[in-house]
C-alpha positions in Angstrom: -5.4 16.8 2.9 -4.0 13.3 2.4 -2.5 12.2 -0.9 -3.7 8.9 -2.4 -1.0 6.3 -2.9 -0.7 2.9 -4.6 1.9 0.6 -3.2 2.5 -2.7 -5.0 4.4 -5.6 -3.3 5.4 -9.0 -4.5 3.5 -11.8 -2.8 -0.1 -12.0 -1.5 -1.1 -10.2 1.6 -4.4 -11.1 3.3 -6.9 -8.2 3.4 -7.1 -8.7 7.2 -3.8 -6.7 7.4 -5.7 -3.5 6.4 -5.8 -2.2 10.0 -2.0 -2.7 10.4 -1.5 -0.8 7.2 -3.5 2.2 8.5 -6.7 1.2 6.7 -5.3 1.0 3.1 -7.3 -1.2 0.8 -5.5 -4.5 0.2 -6.1 -6.2 -3.1 -4.4 -9.5 -4.0 -3.6 -9.5 -7.8 -3.7 -12.5 -10.2 0.0 -12.2 -10.9 1.0 -12.9 -7.3 1.4 -9.3 -6.2 -0.7 -7.3 -3.8 -1.8 -3.7 -4.3 -2.2 -1.5 -1.2 -4.0 1.7 -1.9 -5.6 4.7 -0.2 -4.9 8.0 1.5 -1.6 8.6 3.3 -1.6 11.7 5.5 2.0 12.8 5.0 5.5 11.7 4.1 6.2 10.4 7.6 3.2 8.1 7.4 4.3 6.9 4.0 7.8 6.0 5.3 6.1 4.2 8.2 4.1 2.1 5.7 7.2 1.3 3.8 9.0 0.3 7.0 6.2 -2.2 7.7 6.5 -3.6 4.2 10.3 -4.0 4.8 9.7 -5.6 8.2 7.4 -8.2 6.6 10.1 -9.0 4.0 7.8 -8.2 1.1 9.7 -7.0 -2.1 8.6 -3.5 -3.0 7.5 -3.2 -6.7 5.9 0.2 -6.9 5.1 3.3 -4.9 3.0 5.8 -6.8 1.0 8.9 -5.8 -2.1 9.0 -7.9 -4.6 11.7 -8.8 -7.7 11.7 -6.7 -10.1 10.8 -9.6 -8.2 7.6 -10.2 -9.8 4.5 -8.5 -7.8 2.4 -6.1 
């Protein structure tokens, strides 16, 4: 079973990047950040997502595992 994660980065990321980020929901926020959220199958997949964020040069603001009943 995959854990649900929220990853917040500085800067706006177009929702068209969702496929590249393994189907995570991409939500640009009013404060100039972007929230990526959704299921992540395991720690290896999480590190892969973080590597993609690093490769894009996006400053990482938050990585948080959330309870399943929380919305993302």
